[in-house]
C-alpha positions as CSV (number, residue, x, y, z in Angstrom):
1,M,-24.6,-10.0,-3.8
2,Q,-25.3,-9.5,-0.7
3,S,-22.5,-9.8,2.5
4,A,-20.9,-8.0,5.4
5,V,-17.7,-7.7,5.8
6,R,-15.5,-6.8,8.6
7,L,-12.3,-5.3,7.0
8,P,-8.6,-5.7,8.5
9,A,-7.2,-2.8,10.3
10,S,-5.1,-0.3,8.1
11,K,-1.5,-1.5,7.7
12,S,-0.5,2.0,6.3
13,I,-2.0,3.5,9.8
14,S,-0.5,0.7,12.2
15,N,3.0,0.9,10.7
16,R,3.3,4.5,10.9
17,I,1.5,4.2,14.5
18,L,4.1,1.7,15.8
19,I,7.1,4.0,14.7
20,L,5.7,7.0,16.3
21,N,4.8,5.3,19.5
22,A,8.2,3.6,20.0
23,L,9.8,7.3,19.1
24,S,7.5,8.2,22.3
25,E,9.5,8.3,25.7
26,H,6.6,6.5,27.5
27,P,4.6,4.4,24.7
28,C,0.7,4.1,24.8
29,E,-1.8,0.9,23.9
30,I,-2.6,0.7,20.7
31,L,-6.0,-0.9,19.7
32,N,-6.9,-2.9,16.5
33,L,-3.5,-3.3,15.1
34,S,-3.6,-4.8,11.4
35,D,-2.8,-8.4,11.9
36,C,-1.1,-9.0,8.4
37,D,2.6,-10.0,7.5
38,D,4.0,-6.5,7.0
39,T,2.5,-5.3,10.6
40,G,3.9,-8.4,12.3
41,A,7.1,-7.9,10.8
42,M,7.6,-4.5,12.3
43,L,6.1,-5.3,15.6
44,R,8.7,-8.1,15.8
45,A,11.5,-5.7,15.1
46,L,10.5,-3.2,17.4
47,Q,9.8,-5.4,20.7
48,S,12.8,-8.1,20.1
49,G,15.5,-5.4,20.5
50,E,17.5,-8.4,18.0
51,P,20.7,-6.9,16.4
52,H,19.5,-9.0,13.3
53,V,16.1,-8.2,12.0
54,D,14.5,-9.4,9.0
55,V,11.7,-8.2,7.7
56,G,10.9,-10.8,5.3
57,A,9.0,-9.1,2.1
58,A,7.2,-5.9,4.4
59,G,8.7,-2.9,2.3
60,T,7.3,-0.3,4.6
61,A,9.1,-1.9,7.3
62,M,12.4,-2.2,5.4
63,R,11.8,1.8,4.7
64,F,10.8,3.0,8.3
65,L,13.1,0.8,10.1
66,T,16.1,2.1,8.3
67,A,15.7,5.3,9.4
68,Y,14.2,4.6,13.0
69,L,17.4,2.3,13.5
70,S,19.6,4.8,12.1
71,G,18.9,7.0,15.2
72,K,18.8,4.0,17.7
73,R,21.9,3.5,19.6
74,G,23.3,-0.1,18.6
75,Q,24.4,-2.1,15.9
76,W,21.8,-3.2,13.5
77,T,21.4,-5.5,10.6
78,L,18.3,-5.2,8.5
79,T,17.7,-7.8,5.7
80,G,14.7,-9.3,4.1
81,T,13.7,-12.0,1.2
82,E,15.4,-12.2,-1.9
83,R,12.8,-9.9,-3.9
84,M,13.3,-7.6,-1.0
85,K,17.2,-7.4,-1.6
86,N,16.6,-6.2,-5.2
87,R,14.5,-3.0,-4.2
88,P,16.3,-0.1,-4.3
89,I,17.1,1.9,-1.3
90,R,20.0,4.3,-2.2
91,I,17.8,7.5,-2.4
92,L,16.7,7.0,1.8
93,V,20.2,6.0,2.8
94,D,22.2,8.9,1.0
95,A,19.9,11.4,2.6
96,L,20.1,9.8,6.0
97,R,23.8,9.8,5.6
98,T,23.8,13.6,4.7
99,L,21.6,13.9,8.2
100,G,24.5,12.0,10.2
101,A,23.6,8.1,9.9
102,I,26.2,5.8,9.7
103,I,25.1,2.9,7.1
104,E,26.8,0.3,5.2
105,Y,25.4,-1.9,2.3
106,A,26.0,-5.8,3.4
107,E,25.9,-7.2,0.2
108,K,24.7,-5.2,-3.5
109,E,25.3,-1.4,-3.4
110,G,22.4,0.4,-3.1
111,F,20.0,-2.5,-1.8
112,P,19.3,-4.4,1.4
113,P,20.8,-5.8,3.5
114,L,22.3,-3.0,5.5
115,R,24.7,-2.7,8.1
116,I,23.5,0.5,10.6
117,E,25.5,1.9,13.5
118,G,22.6,3.5,15.4
119,R,23.2,6.9,17.1
120,R,21.2,10.1,17.5
121,L,21.3,11.6,13.9
122,Q,22.2,15.2,13.6
123,G,19.6,16.5,11.0
124,G,19.7,19.5,9.2
125,E,18.9,20.1,5.7
126,V,18.3,17.8,2.9
127,W,16.8,17.6,-0.9
128,L,15.0,14.5,-1.9
129,D,13.2,13.7,-5.3
130,G,9.5,13.8,-4.6
131,G,8.7,11.5,-7.6
132,V,10.1,8.5,-5.8
133,S,8.5,6.2,-3.1
134,S,6.6,8.2,-0.5
135,Q,7.9,6.1,2.2
136,Y,11.2,7.5,2.1
137,I,9.5,11.0,2.8
138,S,7.9,9.3,5.3
139,A,10.7,7.8,7.2
140,L,12.7,10.6,7.0
141,L,10.1,12.9,8.7
142,M,8.9,10.5,11.6
143,V,12.3,10.1,13.3
144,A,12.9,14.3,12.4
145,P,12.0,14.9,15.8
146,L,14.5,13.3,17.6
147,M,17.1,14.7,15.4
148,S,19.3,17.4,17.3
149,D,19.4,20.1,14.6
150,G,15.5,18.7,13.1
151,L,14.8,18.6,9.5
152,K,14.4,20.8,6.8
153,L,12.9,18.9,4.1
154,H,12.8,19.8,0.3
155,L,11.1,18.0,-2.4
156,T,11.8,18.6,-5.9
157,G,9.9,17.5,-9.2
158,N,6.1,16.4,-9.0
159,L,5.0,15.0,-5.6
160,I,3.7,11.5,-5.8
161,S,1.4,9.5,-3.3
162,K,0.5,12.7,-1.5
163,P,-2.1,11.2,0.5
164,Y,0.3,8.9,2.3
165,L,2.6,11.9,3.0
166,R,-0.4,13.9,4.5
167,L,-1.2,10.7,6.5
168,T,2.3,10.5,7.8
169,V,2.0,14.3,9.1
170,R,-1.7,14.1,10.6
171,L,-0.1,11.4,12.4
172,M,2.9,13.2,13.9
173,R,0.7,15.7,15.1
174,C,-1.4,13.5,16.5
175,F,1.1,12.3,18.7
176,G,2.2,15.9,19.5
177,A,4.7,16.8,16.7
178,T,4.9,20.3,15.1
179,V,5.6,20.2,11.5
180,F,5.8,23.3,9.1
181,E,4.9,23.0,5.6
182,E,5.5,25.4,2.7
183,G,5.1,24.3,-0.6
184,Q,6.9,21.1,-0.9
185,T,9.4,22.0,2.1
186,F,8.9,20.5,5.2
187,T,10.4,21.5,8.7
188,V,10.4,19.7,11.7
189,S,12.5,21.3,14.9
190,P,13.7,19.1,18.0
191,Q,11.1,17.9,20.1
192,R,9.7,15.2,21.8
193,Y,6.5,13.1,20.8
194,A,3.6,12.9,23.1
195,P,2.5,9.5,23.1
196,V,-1.6,9.0,23.2
197,P,-3.5,5.8,22.9
198,F,-4.8,5.2,19.4
199,T,-7.2,2.9,18.0
200,V,-6.4,2.3,14.2
201,E,-9.2,2.5,11.8
202,A,-10.6,-0.3,8.9
203,D,-8.3,-0.4,5.8
204,W,-9.6,1.4,2.7
205,S,-7.0,-0.4,0.5
206,A,-8.7,-3.9,1.2
207,A,-12.2,-2.1,0.8
208,S,-11.1,-1.7,-2.8
209,Y,-11.7,-5.4,-3.7
210,W,-15.1,-5.1,-2.1
211,Y,-15.7,-2.3,-4.3
212,E,-14.4,-4.3,-7.5
213,I,-16.9,-7.2,-6.5
214,A,-19.6,-4.9,-6.4
215,A,-18.9,-3.4,-9.8
216,L,-19.0,-7.2,-11.5
217,S,-22.3,-7.9,-9.9
218,E,-25.8,-7.5,-11.8
219,R,-26.8,-6.6,-8.0
220,A,-25.1,-5.8,-4.7
221,E,-25.5,-4.6,-1.4
222,I,-22.0,-5.2,0.4
223,E,-21.6,-3.7,4.3
224,L,-17.9,-2.6,4.9
225,N,-17.4,-2.1,8.5
226,G,-15.3,0.5,10.2
227,L,-15.1,3.0,7.3
228,S,-15.6,6.6,7.4
229,A,-16.0,9.5,5.2
230,D,-13.4,11.6,7.0
231,S,-10.4,8.7,7.1
232,L,-6.9,9.5,7.2
233,Q,-6.4,7.1,4.3
234,G,-5.9,8.7,0.9
235,D,-7.1,5.2,-0.7
236,A,-10.5,6.5,0.7
237,A,-10.5,8.1,-2.9
238,I,-11.6,4.7,-4.4
239,A,-15.2,5.4,-3.6
240,P,-15.8,8.3,-6.1
241,L,-13.6,6.4,-8.5
242,F,-15.6,3.3,-8.3
243,D,-19.0,5.6,-8.5
244,R,-18.0,6.0,-12.4
245,L,-18.4,2.0,-12.4
246,G,-22.2,2.4,-10.8
247,V,-20.9,1.3,-7.2
248,E,-22.9,4.1,-5.0
249,T,-21.3,4.5,-1.6
250,V,-23.4,5.2,1.2
251,Y,-22.1,6.1,4.8
252,T,-23.7,4.3,7.4
253,P,-23.1,4.8,11.5
254,K,-21.2,1.4,10.9
255,G,-19.2,2.1,8.0
256,V,-20.3,2.1,3.9
257,L,-22.8,0.2,2.5
258,L,-22.0,-0.2,-1.4
259,R,-24.7,-0.9,-3.5
260,R,-24.8,-1.5,-7.4
261,I,-26.6,0.9,-9.5
262,Q,-27.1,1.2,-13.0
263,R,-24.8,3.8,-15.1
264,A,-24.3,4.1,-18.8
265,Q,-21.8,2.2,-20.0
266,L,-18.7,4.3,-20.1
267,Q,-16.7,4.7,-23.6
268,E,-13.4,5.3,-21.7
269,T,-12.0,6.0,-18.4
270,V,-8.7,8.0,-17.7
271,C,-7.5,8.2,-14.4
272,D,-4.1,9.9,-12.9
273,F,-3.2,7.5,-10.1
274,T,-0.2,9.5,-8.7
275,D,-2.1,9.8,-5.4
276,I,-3.4,5.9,-5.0
277,P,-1.2,4.0,-7.0
278,D,-2.1,1.0,-4.9
279,M,-5.5,1.1,-6.6
280,A,-4.3,0.8,-9.9
281,Q,-4.4,-3.0,-10.1
282,T,-7.7,-3.5,-8.9
283,F,-9.2,-0.8,-11.0
284,A,-7.4,-2.0,-14.3
285,V,-8.6,-5.6,-14.0
286,T,-11.9,-3.8,-13.0
287,C,-12.1,-2.0,-16.4
288,A,-10.8,-4.6,-18.4
289,T,-13.7,-7.4,-16.9
290,L,-16.5,-4.8,-18.0
291,G,-14.9,-4.1,-21.4
292,I,-14.1,-0.2,-20.5
293,P,-11.0,1.0,-22.3
294,F,-8.8,2.7,-20.0
295,S,-5.6,5.2,-19.5
296,F,-4.0,5.2,-16.5
297,S,-1.1,7.4,-15.6
298,G,1.0,8.4,-12.4
299,L,2.2,4.5,-12.2
300,Q,5.8,5.1,-11.9
301,S,6.3,3.4,-8.4
302,L,4.5,0.5,-9.2
303,K,8.0,-0.6,-10.9
304,I,9.5,-1.0,-7.3
305,K,6.9,-2.5,-5.6
306,E,6.6,-6.1,-4.3
307,T,6.6,-6.9,-8.1
308,D,7.1,-5.0,-11.4
309,R,3.2,-4.6,-11.0
310,L,2.6,-2.8,-14.5
311,T,4.6,-5.8,-16.1
312,A,2.9,-8.2,-14.1
313,L,-0.4,-6.6,-14.9
314,C,0.3,-6.5,-18.8
315,T,1.3,-10.2,-18.4
316,E,-1.5,-11.7,-16.9
317,L,-4.4,-9.4,-18.4
318,R,-3.5,-10.8,-21.8
319,K,-3.9,-14.5,-20.5
320,F,-7.3,-13.2,-20.6
321,G,-7.0,-11.8,-24.1
322,Y,-6.8,-8.1,-22.8
323,R,-4.2,-6.4,-25.0
324,V,-3.1,-4.1,-22.3
325,E,0.0,-1.9,-22.8
326,E,2.7,-0.2,-20.6
327,R,4.2,3.0,-21.7
328,D,7.0,5.0,-20.6
329,G,7.5,3.1,-17.3
330,S,4.4,5.3,-15.7
331,I,1.2,4.9,-18.1
332,L,-0.8,1.6,-18.3
333,T,-3.6,1.7,-21.3
334,W,-6.1,-0.7,-23.3
335,D,-8.0,0.4,-26.2
336,G,-10.7,-2.1,-25.5
337,S,-9.1,-5.1,-28.3
338,R,-9.2,-8.2,-27.4
339,G,-6.7,-11.1,-28.6
340,E,-7.1,-14.8,-28.1
341,A,-7.4,-16.3,-24.6
342,E,-5.6,-18.8,-23.1
343,S,-7.8,-22.0,-22.9
344,A,-7.3,-22.2,-19.3
345,P,-5.2,-19.4,-17.7
346,V,-3.4,-19.6,-14.5
347,V,-2.9,-16.1,-12.7
348,A,0.6,-15.5,-11.7
349,T,0.8,-13.6,-8.1
350,Y,4.4,-12.8,-8.1
351,E,4.5,-12.8,-4.6
352,D,2.5,-9.6,-4.7
353,H,-0.8,-9.8,-2.5
354,R,-2.6,-7.3,-4.8
355,M,-2.0,-9.2,-7.5
356,A,-3.9,-12.0,-6.0
357,M,-6.5,-9.9,-4.7
358,A,-7.3,-7.8,-7.9
359,F,-7.8,-10.6,-9.9
360,A,-9.9,-12.9,-7.4
361,P,-13.5,-11.3,-8.3
362,M,-12.6,-11.8,-11.9
363,A,-14.2,-15.4,-10.9
364,M,-17.2,-14.0,-11.0
365,C,-17.4,-13.6,-14.6
366,F,-16.3,-16.7,-16.0
367,A,-18.5,-19.9,-15.4
368,D,-15.5,-21.9,-14.7
369,G,-13.9,-19.5,-12.2
370,I,-10.4,-18.6,-12.7
371,R,-7.1,-20.7,-11.2
372,M,-4.6,-18.6,-9.5
373,T,-1.1,-19.5,-7.8
374,D,0.4,-19.3,-4.7
375,I,-2.9,-17.6,-3.2
376,E,-1.5,-17.5,0.5
377,V,0.2,-14.1,-0.4
378,V,-2.7,-12.1,0.9
379,S,-1.4,-12.4,4.2
380,K,0.9,-9.6,3.6
381,S,-1.8,-7.3,4.0
382,Y,-5.6,-9.4,4.4
383,P,-5.0,-12.5,5.8
384,G,-8.9,-13.0,6.1
385,F,-9.4,-12.4,2.5
386,W,-10.5,-15.8,1.2
387,D,-12.3,-16.6,4.4
388,D,-14.3,-13.3,3.7
389,L,-14.9,-14.5,-0.3
390,R,-16.0,-17.8,0.9
391,Q,-18.5,-15.8,3.7
392,A,-19.7,-14.1,0.7
393,G,-20.5,-17.1,-1.7
394,F,-17.2,-18.1,-3.4
395,S,-16.1,-21.3,-3.5
396,V,-12.4,-21.0,-2.7
397,E,-10.2,-24.5,-3.3
398,K,-6.1,-24.8,-3.4
399,I,-5.7,-22.9,-6.6
400,R,-9.1,-22.7,-8.0
401,L,-12.0,-20.0,-7.7
402,C,-15.7,-20.1,-8.5
403,G,-17.6,-16.8,-8.0
404,I,-21.0,-16.8,-7.6
405,L,-23.1,-13.9,-8.9
């Protein structure tokens, strides 16, 4: 496998920068914004000024805009898809109410859609469980400088997705905000953001699928442009993770070069995905396909993503005979045992972009490729994914993938 890929821009950075730029008095130009669905939803909401905001399936936009609109004068309704209406948001709403927000549930208690009466938030002191989605925490921190009394945010318990929180704080500081950290307490005083021109870097999450392709290849040299060793993104941790599976990362002036190298077959791999939960699907499918037993922990946030990703992973991998098990809502294990595979398995994507992209490289390991439904879901984060696969030598038909080694 030889290929050169221009990765999409980072969705995580794009969505944060859009909020920070909007909170600045004189927004600057942002270059290389992600062209995915989630960023598009955020951009439309911020630019339209319409009182009714529909973010579709964009979870990041829902969380960030809940906080943003709470502090923006006006009457707002914030809604999304049916799945979005079943993704909990009570923890964030309760915290914002404590800080002075006026938010009501338009339908089901604890879930979108929301009715928001925007006004300047008073701010103050709030406690939040650090084991919930880091997007709740990031949403509060980003609007904190505009609160009358600022914000003192205490995070209790075990903090998950730390790299995403660090990303938020680093970007706030890029825009001139002062954020004090002491343990798991964050203090932000009232202040103004200082807008700066910004260029968004390429997406390490998108890179993970090319790491998977390299790992499943006998030989591979794949160029991924736009990545760097000093990335702001926590998902850059995928590089040492895949090094265990024989994928070497070489940093170049343009980005990274992935090389498939020979390593001794792992007997088992044990990983804690607390900091990088979005990488679990990719790594689980890779290890199963390579026949490497695994035990993955720190996956509790996967239950409230676009779908219940733990259940979805178990269901779809079992179609191929991999007896993967879920435990305690946060652990995924496979002891290497195989059952009978379906004769012509069809991978369901559950309206989840990462399910589609994590399973697609499996096509390389089956003579007839694999079949998959609803492949358009990749537009949520990586709209050009199938085109990039075709360029790399895959044949992509309507619901059929045929990988070429």
